[in-house]
C-alpha positions in Angstrom: 44.8 2.3 7.5 46.5 5.6 8.7 49.0 7.4 6.5 51.8 6.9 9.1 51.1 3.2 9.2 51.2 2.9 5.4 54.5 4.7 5.3 56.1 2.5 7.9 54.8 -0.6 6.2 56.3 0.5 2.8 59.7 1.2 4.4 59.7 -2.1 6.2 58.8 -4.0 3.0 61.4 -2.1 1.0 64.2 -3.0 3.6 63.0 -6.6 3.6 63.1 -6.8 -0.2 66.6 -5.3 -0.3 67.8 -7.8 2.3 66.3 -10.7 0.3 68.0 -9.4 -2.9 71.4 -9.3 -1.1 71.6 -5.5 -1.3 73.4 -4.0 1.7 73.8 -0.4 2.8 77.1 1.2 1.8 79.8 0.3 4.4 81.3 3.2 6.4 84.9 3.8 5.3 87.2 3.1 8.2 89.1 6.0 9.7 92.8 6.3 9.2 95.0 5.7 12.3 95.4 8.5 14.7 99.1 9.4 14.2 101.0 10.8 17.2 104.5 12.1 16.4 106.8 12.6 19.5 110.2 14.0 19.0 113.2 15.1 21.1 115.4 18.1 20.4 119.2 18.0 21.2 119.3 14.3 22.1 122.3 14.6 24.4 121.8 13.1 27.9 122.5 9.4 27.9 120.1 8.6 30.7 117.3 10.2 28.7 118.2 8.2 25.6 117.8 5.1 27.7 114.6 6.3 29.4 113.0 7.2 26.0 113.9 3.8 24.5 112.5 2.0 27.5 109.2 4.0 27.1 109.1 3.0 23.4 109.7 -0.7 24.2 106.8 -0.5 26.7 104.3 1.3 24.5 105.3 0.4 20.9 106.1 4.0 20.1 108.7 5.1 17.6 110.4 8.5 18.1 112.3 11.1 16.2 115.6 12.3 17.8 116.7 15.7 16.5 120.4 15.4 17.2 122.7 18.4 17.8 126.0 17.4 16.3 128.2 19.2 18.9 127.3 16.4 21.3 129.5 14.2 19.1 132.5 16.4 19.9 134.4 16.9 23.2 136.2 20.0 24.5 139.3 18.6 22.8 137.7 18.1 19.4 135.3 21.0 19.4 137.2 23.0 16.8 136.0 20.6 14.2 132.8 22.7 14.3 132.6 26.3 13.1 129.2 27.8 12.9 128.4 30.4 10.3 130.1 33.7 11.2 131.3 32.1 14.4 134.8 31.3 15.8 135.7 27.6 15.7 134.6 25.6 18.7 131.7 27.8 19.7 128.3 26.3 20.7 125.3 27.6 22.5 124.7 24.2 24.2 128.3 23.1 25.0 129.9 19.8 24.0 130.3 16.3 25.3 132.3 16.0 28.5 134.5 13.1 27.4 135.3 10.7 24.6 133.5 8.0 26.6 130.4 10.1 26.6 130.6 10.5 22.8 131.1 6.7 22.5 128.1 6.1 24.7 125.9 8.5 22.7 126.9 6.9 19.4 125.9 3.5 20.8 122.5 5.0 21.8 122.1 6.4 18.3 122.8 3.0 16.7 120.6 1.2 19.2 117.7 3.6 18.6 118.0 3.3 14.8 118.1 -0.5 15.0 114.8 -0.4 17.0 113.0 1.6 14.4 113.5 5.2 15.7 114.5 8.1 13.5 117.7 10.1 13.8 117.2 13.6 12.4 119.2 16.9 12.5 118.9 19.8 14.9 121.9 21.4 13.3 125.1 21.7 15.4 125.7 24.7 17.6 122.1 25.6 18.4 122.4 29.1 17.0 119.4 31.2 15.8 119.6 31.1 12.0 116.7 33.5 11.3 119.1 35.9 9.5 121.3 33.2 8.0 121.7 33.1 4.2 121.2 29.9 2.1 125.0 29.4 2.1 125.1 29.7 5.9 122.6 27.0 6.2 124.4 24.8 3.7 127.5 25.3 5.8 125.7 24.2 8.9 124.3 21.1 7.2 127.7 20.2 5.9 129.1 20.4 9.4 126.5 18.1 10.7 127.1 15.5 8.0 130.9 15.7 8.5 130.8 15.4 12.3 128.3 12.6 12.4 129.9 10.6 9.6 133.5 11.0 11.0 132.6 11.0 14.7 134.7 7.9 15.5 137.7 9.2 13.6 137.5 12.7 15.0 137.3 11.5 18.6 139.9 8.7 18.2 137.3 6.0 18.9 138.2 2.5 17.9 135.9 -0.2 16.4 133.7 2.0 14.1 130.8 -0.2 13.2 130.6 -1.4 9.6 128.1 0.7 7.7 128.2 3.6 10.1 129.3 6.2 7.4 126.7 5.0 5.0 124.1 5.3 7.7 125.3 8.8 8.6 125.2 9.9 5.0 121.8 8.5 4.1 119.6 8.0 7.2 119.2 11.7 8.2 116.3 13.1 6.2 114.6 15.5 8.6 115.5 18.8 10.3 114.2 21.0 13.1 115.7 24.5 13.5 116.9 25.7 16.9 114.4 28.1 18.4 112.0 27.0 15.6 113.6 29.9 13.7 113.0 29.6 10.0 113.0 31.5 6.7 113.1 31.2 3.0 116.9 30.7 2.9 116.5 27.7 5.2 113.9 26.0 3.0 116.0 26.5 -0.1 119.0 25.0 1.7 117.0 22.1 2.9 116.0 21.2 -0.6 119.5 21.6 -1.9 120.8 19.4 0.9 118.4 16.6 0.2 116.2 16.8 3.3 112.7 15.4 2.9 111.1 17.4 5.7 111.3 20.3 8.1 109.6 20.2 11.5 110.2 23.8 12.6 106.8 25.3 12.0 104.1 26.4 14.6 100.4 26.3 14.0 97.3 27.3 15.9 96.2 23.7 16.3 97.1 20.4 14.7 97.4 20.6 10.9 98.3 18.3 8.1 101.8 18.7 6.8 102.2 20.4 3.5 105.0 20.4 0.9 106.7 23.5 -0.3 110.0 23.9 -2.1 110.2 20.2 -2.4 110.3 19.7 1.4 107.4 18.6 3.6 106.7 21.1 6.3 105.4 20.1 9.7 104.2 22.4 12.5 104.1 21.9 16.2 100.5 22.8 17.3 99.5 25.3 19.9 97.1 23.4 22.2 94.7 24.5 24.9 96.2 24.2 28.4 95.5 25.1 32.0 92.4 26.5 33.7 91.8 29.1 31.1 92.6 26.8 28.2 95.1 29.2 26.8 97.0 27.8 23.9 100.7 26.9 24.2 103.1 25.2 21.8 102.9 21.5 22.5 106.5 21.3 23.7 107.9 20.7 27.2 110.0 24.0 27.2 106.9 26.1 26.5 105.0 24.4 29.3 108.0 25.1 31.6 107.9 28.8 30.8 104.1 28.9 31.1 104.0 27.1 34.5 107.1 28.6 36.2 108.4 31.4 34.0 111.3 29.1 33.0 112.5 28.9 36.6 113.0 25.4 38.0 110.5 24.4 40.7 109.6 21.2 42.5 106.3 19.5 41.7 105.4 17.7 44.9 101.7 17.5 44.2 102.2 16.7 40.5 100.3 19.9 39.5 102.7 20.6 36.5 102.6 17.0 35.5 98.8 16.8 35.6 98.3 20.0 33.6 100.7 18.8 30.9 99.1 15.3 30.8 95.6 16.8 30.6 96.6 19.1 27.8 98.2 16.3 25.7 95.3 14.0 26.3 92.7 16.6 25.4 94.5 17.5 22.2 94.7 13.8 21.3 91.1 13.1 22.0 90.0 16.1 19.9 91.7 14.5 16.9 91.0 10.9 17.7 87.3 11.5 17.8 87.4 14.0 15.0 89.3 14.3 11.7 92.4 12.4 13.0 94.9 15.1 12.0 98.4 13.9 13.3 99.3 15.3 16.7 102.9 16.4 17.2 104.5 16.9 20.6 108.1 18.1 21.1 110.4 17.4 24.0 114.0 17.9 25.1 116.3 15.6 27.1 116.4 18.2 29.9 114.2 17.5 32.9 112.2 20.6 33.8 110.2 21.3 37.0 111.1 18.1 38.7 110.8 16.0 35.5 107.1 16.9 35.4 106.8 16.9 31.6 108.6 13.6 31.1 106.3 12.0 33.6 103.3 13.4 31.8 104.7 12.1 28.5 105.2 8.6 29.9 101.6 8.6 31.2 100.3 9.9 27.9 102.2 7.5 25.7 101.2 4.6 27.9 97.5 5.5 27.5 97.4 6.3 23.8 100.2 4.6 22.0 98.9 1.2 23.0 95.6 1.7 21.3 95.2 -0.5 18.2 94.1 2.3 15.9 96.8 4.7 17.1 100.3 4.9 15.5 102.9 6.7 17.7 105.6 7.0 15.1 108.4 9.1 13.7 108.2 11.9 11.1 110.0 9.8 8.5 107.7 6.8 9.1 104.6 9.0 8.9 105.8 10.3 5.5 106.5 6.8 4.3 103.0 5.7 5.3 101.0 8.6 4.1 102.9 10.9 1.7 102.2 14.6 1.6 100.4 16.8 -0.9 102.7 18.8 -3.2 101.2 22.2 -2.5 102.7 25.4 -1.0 102.9 25.1 2.8 100.5 27.1 5.0 101.5 25.2 8.2 103.5 27.9 9.8 100.6 30.3 9.5 98.2 28.0 11.2 
């Protein structure tokens, strides 16, 4: 009997003996879901509210809407807002065009919240707060809370829904800074204002959120994109600048759309088949390059959010499901 045959026989007998004794090999621990967190900054255009909610209903996704509170004011009521060191009624992104537009937007906010989406804060006037003090940020957060809570009264809108003020006071737990512009003063103010997370960071690739200063910190990843696979922040505006220098162009052959879709899908598949780090993608309600990036998003969400082991969900829901380690954040450094 050869040595190789004796070894094979021993292994076979051992496996048979284990099977007869009811001993089984250790089970492979199932992977966690692949989380995908899709968010929208500004959240102003009514048609895009409706389009995003339709996409969610079709795919099972739940989104985070980072609302700019100036879109709950009109030109007539704009002086209710005064940004830090600014004159009353100033905003980098304008205001709503009418009371009816404010009423329609409030209806969209309520509908989205009732459908399981998250309403979060993008501040108010979309100013760069990189040099703001803690008190400046506290002032901005107070403006957001006041304008959202009192939106019906400020604009003279009848039939404020029961529970609206309680919702406005308690439901908003997350923040993304305009221009992704952050600093230590912001993080201190976020904690003092009761926010549970900030989503203003940028990282080289997908990273797990960390907790620093009592606030969870998320980072939009830079993902490979285009023929040279150069990294770009996973956000529609950054793709717009990459593809057309920020100048609006048509997309008749869907080249911009296809590049964005391919970048999103490749970033997803790298995590889905790997460590399953959550993938974050940021959007705006502005259509850029013939709506190429929204079309790419709709294709992407339709392909991945419908998978049984994928959870396309909001930042708040992700935290509720997983929790975050209480260690100093390294997310912004990638």
